[in-house]
C-alpha positions, -999 to 999 in steps of 0.1 A, spaced: -544 -321 405 -558 -317 372 -582 -292 384 -552 -271 398 -539 -269 365 -568 -260 348 -565 -230 374 -532 -222 361 -516 -235 399 -489 -260 392 -491 -283 421 -452 -309 426 -464 -342 413 -443 -370 401 -456 -403 394 -501 -393 390 -501 -433 407 -506 -424 442 -470 -438 452 -447 -413 454 -460 -389 476 -446 -363 456 -479 -346 457 -493 -351 490 -513 -323 503 -534 -318 540 -574 -313 532 -580 -289 559 -618 -283 553 -648 -302 525 -649 -339 514 -623 -357 491 -624 -393 477 -599 -416 464 -600 -426 428 -574 -455 434 -550 -470 465 -531 -441 480 -499 -466 489 -477 -433 492 -491 -425 521 -490 -439 562 -518 -443 578 -506 -419 605 -506 -396 578 -538 -405 562 -556 -401 596 -539 -370 602 -559 -360 565 -534 -362 540 -543 -368 509 -521 -374 475 -536 -348 450 -527 -368 419 -553 -394 429 -581 -376 445 -613 -363 433 -630 -332 453 -667 -337 461 -672 -304 475 -649 -271 480 -623 -279 499 -588 -260 513 -560 -279 512 -525 -265 526 -499 -272 497 -468 -257 484 -474 -248 444 -443 -238 422 -435 -203 432 -450 -190 406 -427 -216 380 -441 -221 347 -441 -256 336 -431 -259 300 -464 -271 276 -466 -309 278 -469 -326 242 -472 -357 226 -445 -360 195 -435 -385 173 -397 -392 175 -371 -420 163 -340 -439 181 -313 -423 170 -284 -447 188 -285 -471 216 -260 -487 237 -256 -506 265 -232 -492 296 -240 -523 323 -255 -559 311 -287 -544 323 -285 -505 317 -290 -490 282 -284 -450 271 -310 -444 241 -305 -414 225 -343 -406 203 -343 -376 179 -367 -354 175 -386 -336 144 -360 -308 129 -393 -284 133 -403 -301 176 -407 -274 200 -394 -291 226 -385 -275 260 -383 -291 297 -369 -282 331 -334 -298 341 -345 -332 360 -381 -339 345 -392 -369 328 -414 -384 295 -434 -410 282 -418 -432 261 -452 -450 241 -440 -476 220 -458 -504 200 -501 -510 212 -503 -480 235 -478 -497 263 -470 -463 278 -436 -463 302 -416 -435 318 -382 -422 320 -355 -394 329 -343 -371 308 -306 -373 310 -294 -342 293 -303 -308 302 -322 -290 273 -328 -306 234 -319 -273 217 -298 -304 196 -332 -320 189 -316 -347 212 -331 -366 245 -312 -385 260 -325 -417 286 -310 -443 311 -328 -472 311 -322 -503 332 -341 -534 323 -371 -546 343 -374 -585 347 -407 -596 326 -412 -559 311 -430 -555 285 -405 -525 274 -377 -540 288 -378 -571 257 -382 -537 238 -355 -526 245 -334 -548 251 -340 -576 221 -356 -554 195 -352 -520 196 -329 -510 171 -316 -471 152 -344 -450 130 -371 -471 152 -404 -445 152 -417 -441 184 -438 -415 204 -434 -396 239 -456 -372 257 -443 -346 281 -424 -329 294 -435 -350 332 -432 -338 371 -417 -313 389 -382 -324 398 -360 -292 392 -337 -276 403 -354 -243 426 -336 -209 435 -304 -225 453 -283 -195 453 -258 -195 490 -275 -233 497 -255 -267 498 -276 -285 475 -267 -322 473 -277 -349 454 -287 -388 463 -291 -409 435 -293 -448 431 -290 -469 398 -301 -447 370 -318 -418 396 -285 -406 384 -300 -396 355 -323 -361 361 -287 -354 380 -271 -356 356 -297 -331 340 -296 -308 362 -257 -310 368 -255 -298 335 -282 -268 334 -262 -254 362 -230 -256 347 -247 -236 314 -266 -212 343 -250 -176 355 -227 -184 380 -243 -158 399 -271 -187 401 -250 -214 418 -253 -230 450 -226 -224 477 -219 -263 473 -225 -289 457 -225 -328 465 -235 -358 442 -237 -391 460 -244 -420 437 -255 -456 447 -250 -488 431 -244 -523 443 -211 -533 427 -185 -511 405 -191 -525 377 -231 -505 381 -206 -468 376 -214 -473 337 -214 -438 330 -196 -412 354 -208 -380 346 -190 -351 333 -188 -329 367 -169 -301 371 -140 -296 398 -168 -277 418 -192 -307 423 -180 -334 450 -190 -367 436 -192 -398 457 -198 -431 443 -212 -452 470 -217 -490 467 -237 -514 484 -225 -547 476 -185 -534 470 -157 -564 467 -123 -563 488 -107 -542 467 -130 -511 464 -119 -481 487 -144 -455 482 -179 -451 505 -203 -482 511 -234 -491 520 -262 -467 514 -266 -429 502 -281 -413 530 -258 -429 550 -229 -419 535 -242 -388 534 -244 -384 576 -212 -396 576 -195 -363 564 -215 -349 594 -231 -320 569 -245 -290 583 -278 -298 576 -299 -259 581 -289 -246 548 -288 -279 529 -314 -283 500 -315 -324 491 -325 -340 457 -338 -377 457 -338 -395 430 -340 -432 428 -355 -460 446 -388 -457 470 -370 -472 496 -337 -451 494 -359 -415 490 -379 -429 524 -352 -437 541 -335 -405 533 -359 -386 538 -367 -396 575 -329 -399 586 -321 -366 575 -353 -348 589 -347 -364 620 -313 -352 618 -324 -309 613 -333 -312 580 -367 -291 570 -390 -315 547 -393 -281 527 -357 -284 518 -363 -321 501 -373 -326 472 -373 -361 452 -383 -383 421 -391 -419 428 -388 -446 403 -413 -467 411 -422 -507 390 -449 -506 369 -465 -488 339 -455 -457 352 -424 -470 367 -389 -446 353 
């Protein structure tokens, strides 16, 4: 993947740790060696010659079957100082953080991308951006608490406005492709709503001629209290909150987001799906929707993996 970037070829990627499978490609000829375990691939995929380019190195000249980003130029990756502008608890285990960039900074990103925040001692964690642009020199994050997490200890106990941090980004290739005349479906679990909010804000500001035919958002959580901040969505967007552990008073959709989508019997031939959240949801949703007729090439995802690279 890094070699492709040096040759100005942009390939899809997300976690850079070999677990989310966003960078899956098939080796047609040549030899490669894995730099670490490719847990994002099944045994059958490995047997068929699939690899994850983020953790593979070429041993010989290789030919890959892989889709590039179709000429999309990704914004330049930078490392910048930033300060906490505000931090607000939205739920017992979720905070909204706004980071303030230096006034002279020129930081650009595509709605849906993420950044790495670098804390004390070089601890680095990845968080999706929840706003659509940085013209105001402000970046918005939704951060969920992870038991025992070094950065969670900071965010939920020690962080305060004006703290100095560093960030690296933008990162990832989870962004909206040309979706004119398509039915776009967003699937999110938990804080996976952050990049969806970013993309919706980006769409709202875009030329109406570039808008999809329809937009649906399915946001999955456990209980109603987890619906901490409903994104500002235009009347043209169908918003469906889905709860997996609702109480008896809940009258909305129940279960998992992918099942809630299927229950509405969508026409998948002209549908493009963007899924963000837990790896389990993404894998299950992709398998289910592909079985029901969705093209694999019309399913884009960003998995929040739990580790030093987790969102």
